[in-house]
KEDREN-367418 format. One record per residue (C-alpha): residue in three letters; x, y, z. Coordinates in steps of 0.05 Angstrom, whole numbers, plus 5000, padded with zeros to 4 digits. Layout:
<recs>
AlaXYZ...
</recs>
This chain:
<recs>
Met428084957858Pro432484677801Ser437984437849Lys432584137895Lys429483777837Arg436083467816Lys437183197886Ile430182907888Leu430982577819Ala437282237843Gly433081857894Gly430381367843Leu424481167801Ala419381087857Thr420581787882Val420082077812Ala413381737803Val410482077864Leu413382757847Ala410882727776Gly403782697802Ala405283317844Gly407283697781Leu414583787799Leu417183497734Gly413984007688Val407283997653Gly405583267639Gln402782637667Pro405182167723Trp408881527708Ala403781087673Ser403780327666Ala404980147594Ala400479537585Ala400279777513Asn406379947472Val409480637480Ser410681037416Phe413581717403Asp414582147341Thr419682717342Gly415983067285Thr422383127244Gly423182427215Leu424281967274Ser418981527307Phe419780917350Ile415980407392Val417780077458Asn414179427473Gly409779507534Thr410878787557Asn418378687553Gly421479377543Asn424879217477Met424779747422Thr420679417367Ser420279957313Leu424780517288Lys422580927228His426281477192Asn422281907144Gly416981357143Thr421880787128Glu422580217177Leu429880117196Thr428979497239Ala431978857211Ser426878327194Gly425777827250Tyr429378237303Ala427878737357Thr430179437339Gly434179527402Gln434779207470Phe439179097530Glu443278467520Ser439077987478Gly432578257504Trp427678057557Ser421277647556Ser418078117607Ala419378777642Thr415579307680Val414779867629Thr412580567649Ser412781237614Lys412481967631Thr411282557584Phe413683267596Asn411683957573Asn405083777541Gly407883157508Ser413883477475Ser418482967507Ile417982277538Leu421781817584Val420481077580Ser422980607635Ala423579857626Ala425479507692Asn427478777700Thr427978697775Ser430177967771Ile436878157740Gly437178857770Val437179257706Thr432879847684Gln433380117613Tyr431380837600Tyr429381157534Phe428481907527Ala426382297465Arg423882997449Lys420783367392Asn425183637337Asp431083197357Asn432082547317Thr435682217375Ile433681687426Tyr437581827489Met438781227535Ala441681017601Thr442180357637Ser441780257712Ile445279617735Thr444579447809Lys447678757814Ala452378267780Leu449978007713Asn449677297685Pro452077247631Gly457277767649Glu455878267595Ala452278937592Arg450679227524Phe445279587485Ile444679317414Ala440779577355Arg439379097297Leu437779467233Lys436779317159Pro443079167120Ser439379287055Leu438680017076Leu444880147118Thr449979897068Thr456080297092Ser459480057155Pro466579857175Ala469079367122Ala473378977171Ala467078797211Lys462678587151Thr461877837160Ala455977757112Asn456877167063Ala463476957093Pro464076207075Thr468975987129Thr469376047204Val476376177228Glu474976087303Gly468976057349Ser462876357316Asp465477057311Val471577077264Phe470676917191Ala474676847127Phe473076977054Ala475476586994Asn481077096982Gly484076937050Gln481877587082Thr478377577149Ala472877967183Ser469877987253Lys465278407296Phe471378537339Tyr474878917283Ser470379537288Ser472679777357Gln475680447379Arg479680607442Leu475080947492Ile479681547498Ala478881687423Gln471881407412Gln467481787363Pro460081657345Phe459681007305Gly454580657262Ala452280537191Ser448980917134Gly446080857065Asn440081037021Gly438881697057His439081397127Gly444281367181Ala444081047250Tyr449681207300Ile451181077372Ile453681707408Pro457481387466Ala457582037507Tyr458881847579Thr462981207587Asp464981357659Met461680707684Thr464680277630Ser470479837651Gly477579757624Gly480580457625Pro482180967571Phe485280477521Phe479979937525Arg476079757462Asp470079327446Ile465279117391Glu461579697356Val458779537287Asn457778867252Asp453978737186Thr452177997189Gly447978007126Ser441477907165Ala442478527209Val447179107219Asn448679057293Ile450579717327Thr452779597398His454280027458Tyr458279607506Met458179787580Phe461779157603Ser464278507572Gly469177947584His473078147522Gln480178217550Gln477278597608Thr481878837664Glu476579117712Ala470178877745Leu463179097726Arg461479777755Leu454579807788Gly450280427779Leu447580847722His451280747657Gly450781307607Pro447381697581Tyr448781487510Ala444481557448Leu442081267382Ala441981837331Ile438381777265Thr440882217208Asp440482287133Gly447081907129Ala452482347160Ala455482167227Pro453082627282Ala457783037325Ala459182847397Arg454883257444Ser453583407517Met447883037549Asp447983397616Phe440883627606Leu438482917618Ala440082987692Ser433283327697Phe429682717670Ile433482067683Pro433081807754Gly439781727788Met443682157738Leu448082667773Ser448183367745Asn454683727731Ala453784117796Gln453583467835Arg460283247806Gly467383487816Gly473883507778Val481383407781Ser486783857753Gly494283917761Thr501083767733Ala504483157705Ser511983097694Gly517382587677Thr521182307619Trp516382047565Asn520882017504Gly515982417461Leu509981987479Lys503182287494Ala501682277568Thr494882157599Val492382187671Gly486781697686Leu482181587746Ser479180917765Gly474580717822Thr467980387838Asn464381037821Gly467281097751Gln473181207705Tyr475681857676Trp481682137640Gly484982747612Gln490782857564Val496983217589Lys498483847549Ser504584267565Gly505283907631Arg498184037654Phe491583647653Val484283747670Ile479183197684Gly471983427692His465083127704Val467582657758Lys462882317808Pro464882437880Gly469081867909Thr476081587919Tyr480081397857Lys486681097836Ala490081627793Thr494781357740Leu499881707696Tyr500781377628Ala505881497573Gly502881217510Glu498980637541Leu504180467593Glu502680567667Leu508180977699Lys505681197767Thr499481117811Thr496881487871Thr490181577907Ile485782187903Thr478882377930Val473982797890Thr468283197922Ala462083497892Gly462684207866Ala470184237876Thr476584137836Thr481983717869Ser489283867854Leu494183317836Ala501483317818Ile504082657791Thr510882457764Gly513281837727Ser518181637673Val518481087621Pro523680537632Ala530580687607Ala532480407539Gly537379827537Thr544680007528Leu546779357493Phe540579327451Gln533479587450Leu527879307408Gly521179667408Thr519080257451Phe516680197523Asp509880507511Gly504979957530Thr503579767457Pro506879327404Ala507379917356Gly512979837306Phe513279077311Leu511278627253Asn503678597241Ala502079097297Asp499379577245Lys494279057221Ile492178677284Glu486379137302Thr482678977237Met485078287217His485777587245Pro493077367251Ser491776847197Asp489477367147Glu493177327080Arg495078057087Met499177917149Ala506677827142Ala509577147161Trp509977047236Thr515976567233Gly523376617216Ser529676847251Lys530277577269Thr535678077287Val535478677332Ser537379117274Asn530479057245Gln524579157292Lys519679157235Ser521178427221Phe520278207294Pro513277937307Met508778327354Ala506777677389Ala509977007408Val504876457398Lys506375757425Ser503875347365Val505875847311Asn512676177322Ser515475937388Pro521375957398Ile523376607363Ala530776657347Leu533577357358Gly540677507335Phe544878077364Asn552178277368Leu556478447429Ala562878847423Ala565078527488Val561978067540Pro559878447603Ala563878187662Asn557778047704Gly553377807648Ala547178167622Lys540178347644Leu534678227593Arg527878567600Ile521878327560Ala515978787569Thr509178517548Thr502278837539Ser497878217545Ser497777457550Phe493076887532Ala492376207565Gly498076327614Gly503176507559Arg509476847584Pro516676887559Ala522376407575Val529276497543Ser535476087528Ile542276277501Gly549175947496Gly546875317533Trp543575717589Thr535975697601Ser532176177645Pro529275887710Ser521675837716Ser521876337773Ala523676877723Ser517076757686Pro511476797738Thr504476607713Pro500877237689Ala493877447710Asn488677047673Leu483677497636Asn480376877607Ser479777207539Arg482877197470Asn487277787451Val490777807384Thr485177427349Arg480077937376Gly484078527349Thr486978787414Trp493478807451Arg490679157512Gly491378747576Ile495878797637Asn502779067622Thr508078607653Thr515678617649Tyr519777987657Thr527178047677Phe532477527661Thr539577537687Ile544077197635Pro550876947660Ala557177187624Ser558776467607Ala552676437561Leu554977037520Arg560577147471Thr563777717434Gly560677797365Thr554277447344Asn549477157396Thr542776827385Leu537376887438Ser531576397437Ile524976667463Ser519576147478Val512476157502Leu511975817570Ser505175557591Gly501874947620Ser496275017569Ser496074857495Gly491775027435Ala491475027359Thr495175557320Phe493276257343Leu488875997399Ser494975707433Pro498276077492Asn501476737472Phe504077397496Ile504778077461Phe511278467460Asp511879187484Gly519479217481Leu525978837494Ala532279127525Leu539078857543Asp543979177592Pro550178967630Ala548078617694
</recs>
């Protein structure tokens, strides 16, 4: 019966409603229309209310204290709905509840599940068609007077100056803050939120297999605006996004309420018995195998990506395991650091583990000079250690301008920005001029507004064909605290006549048909530079 029940539940909400009346979902009541608000009390400090008209969560109490920010909904999909079809179902004599809020016009259903003696609201979001605007998120808006401890880089309360748009701010001391500066890479993401005064509210991201962007993608998490502490679980956004929205059931994920401490990550597989469309572990498969190649000490990861989801596993001693995978066909990718090395295709079936052997190596280092590491990140370059939590204009940033030499990677800027530091002068020495000239590789991790490198040296300028226009992600990068985009390598063949024995100066410019002010002008981010004999 348990396996049969899981298959039936996957059929959808209408089927569940019928089966509930037949008593197949445990002791409880059928799905009931929630003309009135739906409330639930866990009995151990957490109680909440879901609005019966629009499906927004409108109250969240912890030990009798209301956590909802004044003038806001407690939690909602996107910015909330004016109306939704809200239904609820209780289980096991009322010891747990599932609330469903469906907005058929946009094709989204938001689920809330809670149970006695567990101060957690478990959630999932079913998305059946493209969204407008193109974002998918659950956001909780809670009291900043109570939850006073949250990521400092994302506290924008009382900031007197807007740096750009309406989402990056500066204080009188020249330091910056933004909601973008609270993000974690998905591969390393831990529960996140805010705490204070004996309360804590944290998102447990749990299953991000339907999120887009891959293992190294990052997005907004926590932002104290002064009027609310916004805690956001992003399922899709246009923030430097490299993949399309995945349709289907996103999650589960959860909002955990504590006495202040962050909760531990946890399995939510049990929810497959309650949330329509959620596959159980038995209905999923896995991938395991070997990964090999030259990675120069970098950590290796194998990732899967397809319409049915995204998954990954770290390579340890040449082996990897990826579990909990929905059946389907995937692109398998081997990464060293964040750099894609090799791809292949693999098919996963339910209840089975598919074997995969994949091999790939990082590009060889330059023999005449090497600046940076080919790892898909700007690590080691100037300001790369600060860009995730500061705007490039922040007073704590080192100067982006000035001539550089290959002998000092730490002084070479992580990004070339058209209106800020383009061109960049890079000095290097040659013991002898290669007879056939030299080959220069400039590897990049991301670009903005069509920015890509062009070079000149000794009276020679690279042809435009050497700098093809990059993919347009239509999103800011360095000002949003990320370098993650589409890794691209540009190769330039420099004639011997442009080089000389001894000191040479290479000029690296940003090529783009677009323009912009300061850090919102076209740019690209460096991964590494290498020079070899041609």
